[in-house]
C-alpha positions in Angstrom: 101.0 93.8 120.4 104.1 96.8 121.1 104.7 95.8 117.2 101.3 97.8 116.1 101.8 100.6 118.3 105.8 100.5 117.3 104.3 100.8 113.1 101.7 103.2 114.4 104.5 105.9 116.5 106.2 105.5 112.9 103.5 106.4 110.9 103.8 109.8 112.8 106.6 110.3 112.7 107.1 109.9 108.8 103.3 111.6 108.3 105.0 114.9 109.7 108.1 114.5 108.3 106.1 114.7 104.8 104.6 117.8 105.8 107.5 119.4 107.4 109.8 118.8 103.7 106.6 120.0 101.8 107.7 123.0 102.6 111.0 123.2 102.4 110.1 121.8 98.6 112.3 118.7 99.2 110.9 116.7 96.4 113.4 113.5 97.5 113.0 113.2 101.1 109.2 114.0 100.2 108.6 110.8 98.4 110.3 109.0 100.7 108.5 110.2 103.7 105.3 109.9 101.6 106.2 105.8 101.1 107.5 105.3 104.9 104.2 106.3 105.8 103.2 104.2 103.5 104.8 100.8 104.7 105.1 101.5 108.5 100.7 101.9 108.3 100.4 98.7 106.2 102.5 97.6 108.5 100.8 97.3 111.9 97.3 96.6 109.9 98.9 94.5 108.8 100.2 93.4 112.3 96.3 94.2 114.1 94.5 91.6 112.4 97.1 89.1 113.2 
């Protein structure tokens, strides 16, 4: 149960990082934060179901 909470928190963090870097126009970090947020959200849902 705690692993899902951790992944949701990481997803929220990477989403905020993504939005922050959109304003800074740093394309590399923006792309990495976007993919990290997506992966964390997917893992959270997978661990939630399992």
